[in-house]
TITILUM-733258 format. One record per residue: residue number from 0; x, y, z of N, C-alpha, C, CB in turn. Coordinates in Angstrom, 3 decimals. Glycine has a CB too. Layout:
N
LOVO    i       n_X       n_Y       n_Z      ca_X      ca_Y      ca_Z       c_X       c_Y       c_Z      cb_X      cb_Y      cb_Z
LOVO  NUM         X         Y         Z         X         Y         Z         X         Y         Z         X         Y         Z
...
***
This chain:
78
LOVO    i       n_X       n_Y       n_Z      ca_X      ca_Y      ca_Z       c_X       c_Y       c_Z      cb_X      cb_Y      cb_Z
LOVO    0     0.895    -0.961    -0.251     0.464     0.380     0.081     0.719     0.979    -0.400     0.574     0.889     0.879
LOVO    1     0.090     1.940    -0.969     0.683     3.198    -0.544     0.971     4.070     0.807     0.090     3.835    -1.123
LOVO    2     1.739     5.219     0.964     1.763     6.378     2.448     0.469     6.907     2.122     3.155     7.865     2.586
LOVO    3    -0.145     7.391     1.107    -1.314     7.761     0.998    -2.562     7.133     1.378    -1.345     7.972     0.034
LOVO    4    -2.661     5.772     0.803    -3.778     4.665     1.014    -3.037     4.807     2.984    -3.524     2.586    -0.318
LOVO    5    -2.422     4.006     3.211    -2.199     3.391     4.746    -3.101     5.273     5.477     0.360     2.926     5.301
LOVO    6    -2.871     6.212     5.736    -2.588     7.789     6.264    -3.977     7.296     5.705    -1.315     9.286     5.671
LOVO    7    -5.313     7.462     4.796    -6.218     7.427     4.923    -6.847     6.234     5.215    -6.475     7.943     4.221
LOVO    8    -6.369     5.032     5.134    -7.154     3.765     6.203    -6.792     4.224     7.667    -6.431     1.903     5.962
LOVO    9    -5.726     4.826     8.024    -5.868     5.073     9.202    -6.339     6.392     9.960    -4.899     4.762     9.502
LOVO   10    -6.920     7.443     8.681    -8.138     8.677     8.942    -9.341     8.062     9.291    -8.523     9.646     7.600
LOVO   11    -9.817     6.663     8.870   -10.591     5.975     8.759   -10.872     5.664     9.600   -10.521     5.355     8.215
LOVO   12   -10.390     4.552    10.264   -10.608     3.933    11.531    -9.990     4.361    12.829   -10.280     2.729    11.381
LOVO   13    -9.439     6.140    13.131    -9.606     6.783    13.602   -11.045     7.142    13.847    -8.916     7.325    13.233
LOVO   14   -12.116     7.833    13.225   -13.099     7.820    13.036   -14.414     7.443    13.376   -12.902     7.677    12.539
LOVO   15   -13.722     6.363    12.834   -15.135     4.977    13.230   -14.554     4.618    14.259   -15.503     3.403    12.133
LOVO   16   -13.594     4.722    15.448   -13.311     4.445    17.170   -14.878     5.224    17.944   -11.396     5.567    17.854
LOVO   17   -14.052     6.732    16.770   -15.241     7.573    17.211   -16.982     7.000    17.649   -15.337     8.505    15.973
LOVO   18   -17.373     6.707    16.940   -18.930     6.972    16.261   -19.019     5.542    17.452   -19.383     6.781    13.920
LOVO   19   -20.317     5.694    17.211   -21.559     4.899    18.199   -21.721     3.699    17.400   -23.238     5.768    18.397
LOVO   20   -22.286     2.616    18.246   -22.321     1.136    17.579   -23.418     1.584    15.740   -23.507    -0.336    19.150
LOVO   21   -24.757     2.012    16.109   -25.292     1.992    15.246   -24.759     2.397    14.128   -26.102     2.378    15.481
LOVO   22   -24.331     3.692    14.354   -22.579     4.137    13.010   -22.381     3.696    12.532   -21.222     4.295    13.006
LOVO   23   -21.354     2.717    13.273   -20.446     1.850    12.659   -21.315     0.957    12.307   -19.319     1.342    13.412
LOVO   24   -22.202     0.643    12.548   -23.122    -0.354    11.583   -23.571     0.518    10.465   -24.542    -1.045    12.369
LOVO   25   -23.879     1.141     9.922   -24.033     1.726     9.037   -22.881     1.727     7.968   -24.379     2.748     9.504
LOVO   26   -21.855     1.689     8.786   -20.659     2.656     8.516   -20.379     1.124     7.461   -19.296     3.343    10.158
LOVO   27   -20.270    -0.203     7.603   -20.536    -1.095     7.572   -21.160    -1.478     6.776   -20.757    -1.282     8.249
LOVO   28   -22.499    -1.263     6.331   -23.207    -1.714     5.589   -23.522    -0.734     3.680   -24.365    -1.848     6.686
LOVO   29   -22.377     0.594     4.585   -21.970     1.200     3.244   -21.091     0.813     2.603   -21.686     2.288     3.231
LOVO   30   -19.876     0.019     3.475   -18.682    -0.001     2.750   -19.069    -2.060     1.890   -16.936     0.338     4.241
LOVO   31   -20.056    -2.699     2.342   -20.040    -3.392     1.486   -21.318    -3.204     0.263   -19.928    -4.536     2.176
LOVO   32   -21.781    -1.937     0.731   -22.407    -1.815    -0.633   -21.675    -1.319    -2.063   -23.450    -0.910    -0.402
LOVO   33   -20.886    -0.662    -1.007   -19.734    -0.144    -2.524   -18.451    -0.784    -2.709   -19.152     1.504    -2.469
LOVO   34   -18.617    -2.466    -2.305   -17.938    -3.094    -2.570   -18.488    -4.045    -3.514   -17.454    -3.395    -1.634
LOVO   35   -20.241    -4.453    -3.075   -20.731    -5.322    -4.036   -20.893    -4.888    -5.681   -21.999    -5.673    -3.486
LOVO   36   -20.920    -3.341    -5.402   -21.587    -2.280    -6.969   -20.144    -1.975    -7.886   -22.458    -0.169    -6.352
LOVO   37   -18.594    -1.899    -7.104   -18.006    -1.906    -7.916   -16.904    -3.793    -8.001   -17.376    -0.397    -7.688
LOVO   38   -18.137    -4.921    -7.371   -16.805    -6.042    -8.028   -17.194    -6.266    -9.196   -16.515    -7.612    -7.342
LOVO   39   -16.150    -7.088    -9.597   -16.075    -7.696   -11.071   -17.371    -8.699   -10.866   -14.398    -8.604   -11.515
LOVO   40   -17.909    -8.506   -11.696   -18.477    -9.418   -11.806   -18.116   -10.846   -13.019   -19.548    -8.738   -11.877
LOVO   41   -18.768   -12.021   -11.768   -18.088   -13.262   -12.302   -18.447   -13.621   -13.692   -18.402   -14.436   -11.452
LOVO   42   -17.674   -14.492   -14.513   -17.715   -14.714   -15.763   -18.339   -15.851   -16.122   -16.620   -14.671   -16.226
LOVO   43   -19.407   -16.045   -16.299   -20.275   -17.481   -16.227   -19.989   -17.923   -17.559   -22.056   -17.396   -15.928
LOVO   44   -19.789   -19.413   -18.061   -19.837   -19.646   -19.079   -21.038   -20.287   -19.625   -18.908   -20.128   -19.216
LOVO   45   -21.875   -20.079   -20.191   -23.422   -20.745   -20.224   -22.934   -22.202   -21.045   -24.855   -19.587   -21.300
LOVO   46   -23.663   -23.662   -20.923   -23.463   -24.273   -21.271   -24.346   -24.262   -22.533   -23.325   -24.952   -20.473
LOVO   47   -23.261   -25.280   -23.604   -23.668   -25.431   -25.009   -24.690   -26.411   -25.305   -22.571   -25.753   -25.789
LOVO   48   -25.963   -26.081   -25.623   -26.952   -27.278   -25.785   -26.990   -28.240   -27.586   -28.659   -26.402   -25.431
LOVO   49   -26.655   -28.963   -27.047   -26.559   -29.750   -28.442   -27.386   -30.045   -29.178   -26.154   -30.751   -28.441
LOVO   50   -27.335   -30.033   -30.705   -28.312   -30.363   -31.087   -29.458   -28.881   -31.400   -28.637   -31.429   -30.070
LOVO   51   -29.459   -27.583   -31.053   -30.351   -26.900   -30.524   -30.475   -26.025   -32.144   -29.878   -26.104   -28.943
LOVO   52   -29.532   -25.580   -32.534   -29.973   -25.726   -33.943   -30.168   -26.642   -35.254   -29.477   -25.137   -34.254
LOVO   53   -30.230   -27.506   -34.664   -31.051   -28.939   -35.698   -31.732   -28.606   -36.868   -32.328   -29.782   -34.925
LOVO   54   -31.472   -28.921   -38.126   -32.181   -28.628   -39.307   -32.449   -27.213   -39.672   -33.349   -29.260   -39.242
LOVO   55   -31.420   -26.066   -38.686   -32.561   -24.933   -39.219   -31.127   -24.441   -40.463   -33.316   -23.282   -37.575
LOVO   56   -30.481   -25.168   -40.973   -29.881   -25.041   -41.106   -29.169   -26.002   -42.591   -29.740   -24.915   -39.989
LOVO   57   -29.268   -25.575   -43.911   -28.785   -26.077   -44.825   -27.456   -26.077   -45.472   -29.419   -25.836   -45.383
LOVO   58   -26.051   -27.482   -45.526   -25.019   -27.502   -46.140   -25.213   -27.936   -48.036   -24.193   -28.487   -45.201
LOVO   59   -24.291   -27.007   -49.179   -24.787   -27.543   -49.786   -23.599   -28.461   -50.602   -25.642   -26.696   -50.328
LOVO   60   -24.097   -29.213   -51.016   -23.830   -31.322   -51.151   -21.846   -31.209   -51.837   -25.604   -32.531   -53.312
LOVO   61   -22.065   -29.774   -52.237   -21.099   -30.079   -52.816   -19.888   -28.534   -52.135   -21.604   -30.296   -54.599
LOVO   62   -19.855   -28.452   -50.914   -19.490   -27.483   -49.545   -17.519   -28.103   -49.431   -20.907   -28.145   -47.584
LOVO   63   -17.382   -29.436   -49.300   -15.941   -30.416   -49.409   -15.216   -30.135   -50.466   -16.135   -31.965   -49.550
LOVO   64   -16.176   -29.708   -51.831   -15.373   -29.719   -52.963   -14.270   -28.601   -52.872   -16.249   -29.559   -54.188
LOVO   65   -13.116   -28.264   -53.422   -11.300   -27.881   -53.665   -12.787   -26.733   -54.894    -9.353   -29.796   -54.686
LOVO   66   -11.998   -25.690   -54.035   -12.639   -24.142   -54.661   -11.572   -23.674   -56.199   -12.364   -22.552   -53.049
LOVO   67   -12.163   -23.608   -57.250   -11.618   -23.164   -58.691   -10.255   -22.542   -58.129   -12.712   -21.925   -59.660
LOVO   68    -9.638   -22.405   -58.533    -8.321   -21.560   -59.102    -8.779   -19.829   -58.771    -8.061   -21.913   -61.158
LOVO   69    -9.923   -19.743   -59.991   -10.757   -19.149   -59.864   -10.486   -17.962   -58.886   -11.630   -19.948   -59.650
LOVO   70   -11.061   -18.666   -57.915   -11.662   -17.948   -56.855    -9.979   -17.923   -55.497   -13.466   -19.068   -56.274
LOVO   71    -9.456   -18.307   -55.917    -8.160   -17.601   -55.149    -7.069   -16.788   -56.070    -7.270   -18.825   -54.379
LOVO   72    -7.701   -16.840   -57.424    -6.674   -15.585   -57.501    -8.266   -14.407   -57.800    -5.065   -15.758   -59.252
LOVO   73    -8.422   -14.416   -57.664    -9.451   -13.566   -57.842   -10.229   -12.815   -58.931    -9.154   -12.917   -57.288
LOVO   74   -10.301   -13.789   -59.533   -10.903   -13.801   -60.772   -12.070   -14.119   -61.670   -10.390   -14.163   -61.094
LOVO   75   -12.712   -13.499   -61.609   -14.368   -12.930   -61.969   -15.679   -13.468   -60.717   -14.903   -13.801   -63.805
LOVO   76   -16.303   -14.103   -61.089   -17.483   -14.308   -59.434   -17.810   -15.110   -59.679   -18.779   -13.507   -58.874
LOVO   77   -17.349   -15.542   -58.684   -18.610   -17.290   -58.609   -19.915   -17.557   -57.959   -17.971   -18.558   -57.785
***
């Protein structure tokens, strides 16, 4: 921690110690609120569903055929 952070932490602790219990609880509640507000959301991956789009797409019969040289050379339109 940097000296400035330590100074701020010490100041917060000093002032916190002077508060009555009800206000200490309010400070704690506020700190927990800030922690939740600025917390990084957990990345959750959705499970993939096998066969979800079955039958919605059609692949042409010549999908695996090699492409003609004209395609690779940029000559003409296929």
